[in-house]
N, C-alpha and C positions, 0 to 999 in steps of 0.2 A: 504494499500500500505505500502510496505518497501523499504528502500532507502538506497543504500550505493556508500559509497566516497571512489573510492580508488587512492590513492597517490601512482604509481607503484615504484619511489626509484628513483637513479641517470639520468635515463632519463628525468624523471620532467614529463611526463603526467598524467593527471587526468582523471579516469574514473568517472561517474556517473552510477549507476545502480538502476532503478527503477520496482520492482517486483510488478505483481498485480493478486491475484489468479481470475479463471473466470471460474467456475465449478471444475475441476480436471488436470486442465492445469495451468499453471501459465506465464502469459504473461511480457515481458520483454520490456524496452525502456531501452537501452545503450546509452550514449552520450559520446564521448572523444575526445582528441586531439592527440591521435593516430589514423593512418592511418590505421596500422596493425587492433587494435581494432572496430574501425568503419567499417570494412570489416567484421569483426568477427560478429556484430549487425547486419548488413543487413540479416545473415544468420540465429542468435539468434535469433529468437523472440518470441518463446514459447518453454516449456518446462514441462516433469510430473515430479512433487517434487520426485515422488519416485523413478525415474530412475535414480535423477541426486546424491542420497546420498549414494548410495554404487557404490564401483569398482567390488564388487564381482560376479556381474548380467553380466555385461557388461562397457564399459567403456563409462560414461558420458557423453552426447553430448556437455556438454560445454568443458569437456577437450579435445573431440574430436577436438573442434572449434579452442581451443587454440593450438593445434597440429597445425591445417591446417593453422593457419591463424597468430599466436606470432612468433616473429622474435628472442626470447630468451624462452629459456625454464624455468627460474624462472622467466617468468610474472606472479605477483600474480594476475591480473586481473581476468581471469576463478574461480580461487577458491574464491575470491570476489564474481563472480557472482553467483555462489553457495549458499556461505551466506547467501546472500538475498535471495535467495530461499527459501531455508531453514527458516527462520523466516518469510520470507511470510506465508507458508504453515503450519505454526506450527508446524515444527518439531525440531525448537534451538528456544531459545532464543535472543534475541540481546545483543551482546557482541560485544565490538570492540576486533579486531586480532590486536597483534604488534609484527611485526619482527624485533628485533635489529641486527646491523649487524657492526661488528669494527673490527677492525686491529692492534693489538698489536705490 
């Protein structure tokens, strides 16, 4: 199982993603204190990892659910979900992602 903890930023919401491969499908358990992400989690319970890693074929299901449920276009949760799926499917190595934002 692969796990991601996503601290979304100024909203203060925290989401935990657990990804587990079962055959060619990755099962997801997503918990969050954000109502929008909880709604996303109800719909996004499994994905095909190969369909999630590229936008060339079609928009990944995770990003579709982000567009449908997230209130803010810059919400990092959908990308965090995809990162957990990539690691679980052995399509990427586990490495933290960081976005630093500052204003001069």
